C-alpha positions in Angstrom: -4.1 -26.9 16.6 -6.8 -29.5 16.3 -10.4 -28.4 16.4 -11.2 -30.6 19.4 -8.1 -29.3 21.3 -9.1 -25.8 20.6 -12.7 -26.3 21.8 -11.4 -28.0 25.0 -9.1 -25.1 25.7 -12.0 -22.7 25.3 -14.2 -24.5 27.9 -13.9 -21.8 30.5 -15.3 -19.2 28.2 -18.1 -21.2 26.6 -20.5 -20.1 29.3 -19.8 -16.4 28.5 -19.8 -16.5 24.7 -21.6 -19.7 23.7 -20.3 -22.9 22.0 -21.6 -21.9 18.6 -19.7 -18.7 18.3 -16.5 -20.5 19.1 -16.9 -23.4 16.8 -18.2 -21.5 13.8 -14.8 -19.9 13.8 -13.0 -23.3 13.5 -13.5 -24.3 10.0 -10.3 -26.2 9.3 -7.5 -27.2 11.6 -5.0 -26.0 8.9 -6.6 -22.5 8.6 -6.5 -19.6 11.0 -9.7 -19.0 12.9 -11.7 -16.3 11.4 -15.0 -15.0 12.5 -17.8 -15.3 9.9 -19.2 -11.9 10.9 -16.1 -10.0 11.6 -16.7 -7.6 14.4 -20.5 -7.3 14.0 -22.6 -8.0 17.0 -23.8 -6.4 20.2 -21.3 -4.9 22.5 -22.7 -5.4 26.0 -22.5 -2.7 28.6 -20.2 -3.5 31.6 -22.0 -2.9 34.9 -20.4 -0.7 37.5 -20.3 -3.7 39.8 -18.2 -5.7 37.2 -15.9 -2.7 36.6 -15.3 -2.3 40.3 -14.6 -6.0 40.7 -12.1 -5.9 37.8 -10.3 -2.8 39.2 -10.1 -4.4 42.6 -8.8 -7.7 41.2 -6.2 -6.0 39.1 -4.8 -4.2 42.1 -4.9 -7.3 44.2 -2.9 -9.3 41.6 -0.4 -6.5 41.2 0.2 -6.1 44.9 0.7 -9.9 45.3 3.5 -9.7 42.8 5.5 -6.8 44.4 9.0 -8.0 44.8 12.2 -6.9 46.6 13.5 -7.6 50.0 15.8 -9.9 52.0 14.8 -12.9 49.9 16.1 -11.3 46.8 19.8 -11.9 45.9 20.1 -8.4 44.4 16.9 -6.3 44.2 16.4 -5.4 47.9 13.9 -2.6 47.6 10.2 -3.3 46.9 9.1 -2.8 43.3 6.2 -3.7 41.0 6.9 -6.6 38.6 5.1 -8.8 36.1 6.5 -11.7 38.1 6.2 -14.4 35.5 10.0 -14.8 35.7 12.8 -14.2 38.3 14.2 -11.7 35.8 13.0 -8.1 35.3 11.9 -6.9 32.0 12.0 -3.3 30.7 9.0 -2.8 28.5 6.8 -4.8 30.8 7.8 -2.5 33.6 7.3 0.7 31.6 3.7 -0.3 30.7 2.9 -1.4 34.2 3.8 2.1 35.3 1.1 3.4 33.0 -1.6 2.0 35.3 0.3 1.8 38.6 0.7 5.6 38.3 -2.8 5.9 39.8 -1.8 4.1 43.0 1.7 5.5 43.8 0.9 5.2 47.6 0.4 1.4 47.2 2.6 0.4 44.4 6.4 1.0 44.3 6.6 2.3 40.8 9.7 4.4 40.9 11.9 1.6 42.2 10.8 -0.6 39.3 12.3 2.0 36.9 15.3 2.7 39.1 16.3 -0.9 39.0 17.1 -0.3 35.3 18.6 3.2 35.8 21.0 1.8 38.4 22.3 -0.8 35.9 23.0 1.8 33.1 26.5 1.6 31.8 28.7 4.7 31.1 27.7 4.9 27.4 24.0 4.9 28.2 23.3 1.2 27.6 20.4 -0.4 29.6 19.7 -4.0 28.9 16.1 -5.0 28.4 16.3 -7.9 30.8 18.3 -8.4 34.0 18.8 -11.6 36.0 18.0 -11.8 39.7 21.7 -11.2 40.3 21.5 -7.8 38.6 23.5 -9.0 35.6 22.3 -8.3 32.1 20.9 -11.4 30.4 21.7 -10.5 26.8 25.1 -9.4 25.3 25.4 -5.7 24.6 26.8 -6.3 21.2 23.5 -7.6 19.7 20.3 -5.6 19.3 18.3 -8.4 21.0 19.6 -6.8 24.2 17.4 -3.7 23.9 13.6 -3.2 24.2 11.4 -0.5 22.8 12.8 2.8 24.4 9.9 3.6 26.7 11.5 4.8 29.9 10.7 8.4 29.2 7.2 7.4 28.2 6.7 5.8 31.6 8.2 8.8 33.4 5.9 11.3 31.6 2.9 9.1 32.3 3.7 9.1 36.0 4.4 12.9 36.0 0.9 13.6 34.6 -0.4 12.2 37.9 2.0 13.3 40.6 3.7 16.4 39.0 7.0 15.5 40.7 9.4 17.9 39.0 12.3 16.7 41.2 11.8 13.2 39.7 12.1 14.7 36.2 15.3 16.5 37.2 16.7 13.3 38.5 16.0 11.1 35.5 16.5 13.5 32.7 20.3 13.1 32.4 19.9 9.3 32.6 17.3 9.3 29.8 19.3 11.7 27.7 22.3 9.4 27.8 20.2 6.3 27.1 18.6 8.1 24.1 22.0 8.9 22.7 23.1 5.3 23.1 20.3 4.2 20.8 21.1 6.9 18.3 24.8 6.1 18.2 24.3 2.3 17.9 21.0 1.8 15.9 20.3 4.9 13.8 21.4 4.0 10.3 22.6 6.0 7.4 19.0 6.5 6.1 18.0 7.9 9.6 15.8 4.9 10.4 16.6 2.4 13.1 17.5 -1.3 12.8 16.7 -3.7 15.5 15.9 -7.3 16.5 12.4 -8.8 16.5 12.7 -10.5 19.9 14.3 -7.4 21.4 11.6 -5.2 20.1 9.0 -7.2 22.1 6.6 -8.6 19.4 8.4 -11.9 19.7 7.2 -14.1 16.8 5.8 -11.4 14.5 7.3 -11.8 11.0 9.9 -9.2 10.3 11.4 -10.6 7.1 10.3 -10.9 3.5 8.1 -13.9 2.8 10.4 -15.2 0.1 13.6 -14.5 1.9 15.8 -17.7 2.3 19.4 -16.7 2.9 22.0 -19.2 3.9 22.7 -17.1 7.1 20.6 -14.9 9.2 17.1 -16.3 8.8 17.0 -17.3 12.4 14.8 -19.7 14.4 11.3 -19.1 15.5 10.3 -19.0 19.2 8.5 -22.3 18.5 11.6 -24.0 17.1 13.8 -22.8 20.0 11.2 -23.8 22.5 10.8 -27.3 21.1 14.6 -27.7 21.2 14.8 -26.6 24.8 11.9 -28.8 25.9 13.7 -31.8 24.5 16.8 -31.1 26.6 17.7 -32.9 29.8 19.1 -29.9 31.7 18.4 -27.4 34.5 16.4 -24.2 33.8 19.6 -22.2 33.9 21.4 -24.5 31.4 18.3 -24.2 29.1 18.3 -20.4 29.4 22.0 -20.2 28.5 21.4 -22.6 25.6 18.6 -20.4 24.4 20.8 -17.4 24.4 23.6 -19.1 22.5 21.2 -20.6 19.9 19.5 -17.2 19.4 22.8 -15.4 18.9 24.0 -18.0 16.4 20.8 -18.3 14.4 19.9 -14.6 14.1 22.9 -13.1 12.5 23.8 -9.5 11.9 22.8 -9.8 8.3 19.1 -9.3 9.0 19.5 -6.9 11.9 21.8 -4.6 10.0 19.8 -4.3 6.8 16.3 -4.3 8.3 14.5 -1.1 9.3 11.8 -1.2 12.0 9.0 1.4 11.7 8.0 0.9 15.4 11.5 1.4 16.8 12.0 4.4 14.5 8.7 6.0 15.6 9.5 5.2 19.3 12.8 7.1 18.9 10.9 10.1 17.5 8.6 9.9 20.5 11.6 9.7 22.8 13.0 12.9 21.3 9.8 14.8 21.9 9.5 13.5 25.5 13.0 14.6 26.3 12.2 18.0 24.7 9.2 18.2 27.1 11.3 17.3 30.1 14.0 19.8 29.0 11.3 22.6 28.8 10.0 21.7 32.3 13.3 21.8 34.0 14.9 24.7 32.2 17.4 22.8 30.0 16.5 25.0 27.0 19.9 24.5 25.4 18.9 20.9 24.7 15.6 21.6 22.9 16.9 22.4 19.4 18.8 19.1 19.3 15.7 17.1 20.2 13.6 19.1 17.7 16.1 18.5 14.9 16.4 14.7 15.4 12.6 14.4 15.6 12.3 16.2 12.3 15.0 14.0 10.8 13.4 10.7 11.9 9.9 11.9 11.0 11.1 12.7 7.5 12.8 9.4 7.1 9.7 7.5 8.2 7.5 9.3 5.8 9.9 9.2 2.9 10.9 5.6 3.3 8.2 3.7 5.2 5.0 5.2 3.9 3.2 3.2 1.2 1.0 5.6 -0.7 -1.0 2.8 -2.4 -1.8 1.0 0.9 -2.0 4.0 3.1 0.3 2.4 5.7 3.8 2.5 7.2 5.9 -0.6 6.6 9.1 -2.0 7.9 11.9 -2.1 5.3 13.7 -5.2 4.1 16.7 -4.6 1.8 15.5 -1.0 1.4 12.1 -2.1 0.1 8.7 -2.1 1.8 7.9 -5.3 3.6 4.1 -5.4 3.2 3.1 -6.9 6.5 0.7 -4.6 8.4 1.4 -4.9 12.1 0.2 -2.9 15.1 3.6 -1.5 15.8 3.2 0.9 12.9 0.8 2.9 15.1 3.7 4.1 17.3 3.9 6.7 14.5 1.0 8.4 16.3 2.7 8.9 19.6 5.9 9.7 17.7 3.9 12.6 16.1 5.2 11.8 12.6 1.9 11.3 10.7 1.1 14.3 8.5 -2.5 15.5 8.2 -2.7 14.4 4.6 -1.9 10.8 5.6 -3.8 10.5 8.8 -7.3 9.4 7.7 -6.1 6.7 5.3 -3.7 5.4 8.0 -6.4 5.3 10.7 -8.9 3.6 8.3 -7.1 0.3 8.8 -8.2 0.4 12.5 -11.9 0.5 11.6 -11.6 -2.1 8.8 -13.3 -5.3 9.8 -11.0 -7.3 7.6 -7.9 -5.9 9.3 -7.7 -4.5 12.9 -11.4 -4.1 13.8 -12.0 -7.7 14.9 -14.3 -9.1 17.5 -11.6 -8.1 19.9 -10.0 -5.0 18.4 -6.4 -4.4 17.4 -4.7 -7.7 16.8 -0.9 -7.6 16.6 -1.0 -8.6 12.9 -3.7 -7.4 10.5 -6.2 -10.1 9.7 -5.5 -9.5 6.0 -2.0 -11.0 6.5 -1.7 -14.7 5.4 0.1 -15.4 8.7 -2.7 -14.1 10.9 -4.0 -16.4 13.5 -7.5 -15.7 14.9 -7.0 -17.4 18.2 -3.8 -15.4 18.9 -0.7 -17.5 18.7 1.1 -14.7 20.6 1.9 -11.9 18.2 0.5 -13.5 15.0 -2.9 -12.2 16.0 -3.1 -11.9 19.8 -4.5 -8.7 21.2 -2.1 -7.2 23.8 -2.8 -4.5 26.4 0.3 -2.5 25.8 -0.2 -2.1 22.0 -3.9 -1.4 22.5 -3.0 1.3 25.1 -0.4 2.7 22.7 -3.0 3.1 19.9 -5.5 4.7 22.2 -2.9 7.2 23.5 -1.8 7.9 19.9 -5.3 8.6 18.8 -5.7 11.0 21.7 -2.5 12.7 20.7 -4.1 13.4 17.3 -7.4 14.5 18.8 -9.3 11.4 17.7 -11.0 10.8 21.0 -14.3 9.4 19.6 -12.4 6.7 17.8 -10.2 6.0 20.8 -13.3 5.7 23.1 -15.1 3.4 20.6 -12.2 1.0 20.5 -11.7 1.2 24.2 -15.4 0.4 24.9 -15.4 -2.6 22.7 -12.1 -3.9 24.1 -13.1 -3.3 27.7 -16.4 -5.2 27.2 -14.6 -8.2 25.9 -12.0 -8.2 28.7 -15.0 -8.0 31.1 -16.7 -10.9 29.6 -13.6 -13.1 29.9 -13.1 -11.8 33.4 -16.6 -12.8 34.4 -16.0 -16.3 33.0 -12.5 -16.8 34.4 -12.2 -14.4 37.4 -8.8 -13.1 36.2 -6.8 -11.3 33.5 -4.7 -12.8 30.7 -1.4 -12.0 29.1 -3.2 -11.5 25.7 -6.6 -12.1 24.2 -7.9 -13.7 21.0 -9.0 -11.4 18.2 -11.7 -13.5 16.6 -13.3 -14.8 19.8 -14.3 -13.4 23.1 -11.6 -15.3 24.9 -8.1 -15.3 26.3 -5.4 -15.9 23.6 -3.8 -19.2 23.0 -1.3 -19.3 24.5 -1.6 -16.8 27.3 -0.5 -16.7 30.9 -3.3 -16.1 33.5 -3.4 -13.7 36.5 -1.4 -11.3 34.3 -1.0 -7.9 36.0 1.6 -7.4 34.3 0.6 -5.0 31.6 -2.9 -6.4 31.3 -3.7 -4.2 34.3 -3.9 -1.4 31.7 -7.4 -2.6 30.8 -9.2 -2.5 34.2 -7.2 0.5 35.5 -5.7 2.8 32.9 -8.2 2.3 30.1 -11.0 2.5 32.6 -9.8 5.8 34.1 -8.9 7.4 30.8 -11.5 6.1 28.3 -14.3 4.3 30.0 -15.6 5.7 33.3 -16.7 9.0 31.8 -18.5 7.6 28.7 
């Protein structure tokens, strides 16, 4: 991106952060934007009036995007939705539930989840994305068809607010079958899980060795596919179908079968513990040993295979070797409860390192130490995303690290508030090295960005 184009795109936020602080980060159009002073600087206090305005605006946007009814070809009952597409998306929905849980009387949360449960196949398969017709978008035979397994996470979050034990009784057998589907299809012989980059949600984050150049299986980036589709003279539906075919042909089973994803593995450890909690609550005690055993197995595999003692970090595996790219997905190990005490402090130290995850806007998707890091965002090459930030905060809380969680939350919330005051809205993601929305980022995104003004506010900010 050219320096002048970047400055132009930042015009809306210049009034909030100042031209100098933007342009000092843009030293060379060929280099990632990096702040000269890291995360140093004053964190302003967000006034109660601004917090109230943010909260109100987030609810307003979310309510406007409620879908379902006679105009829908398939989904007839009202449900919350990110509404950036006619399709419905699983992990977006799960994270929306984490803030919509505070407004169950206004926001149809349960139906958003039931839309996916109602599509589950006999073997437990639930696609990560469904068309308006209720048909799965992706073929079941490829791991691109699944998202992070967060349905139990969403249900537990809602349960903490409404204590609806009948809901847990209803969804437990569904979730148990879905859990088993993931185990049967994606748990490999080393007890870690393979998966697909796009399917796992962090779309363009690098999940392959930097020097890997196979004749098959190296895939296409989202940029390459997007450029190809934009050049086509076709309808939106034809372009979508072309995208699916291209993706399937370019991302072969070679990479998916040999790669091991630390986030997916940790999410499955988390899933096991959440099902154990549900089983305890509804008296399914006979299921508890199974969930405890598989959690223990996955945790051991993550620590034996993914932990790098020299770096103090959990890595994805490539061809049974550590792939030394530090991405935010590794911190799912906290909610998965797989990090031993003797590893915890070294692992958490990366979160407070100004050269890694403690940027002007904390917790970029990719560590700033990675050569592929982009300081203005570029989606998952550096962008700061509400779902992964919320995941880290909840993981820190799970380990009793409330002070660190609140410090990160305060800094993050202040930056979101500054951009909100400048733009009067919320964004799909934010830039790590600027007080700005990310480039690119969709606006009016509530969507999972509602986590900042509602869930983060309620759980980490308002009682500071």
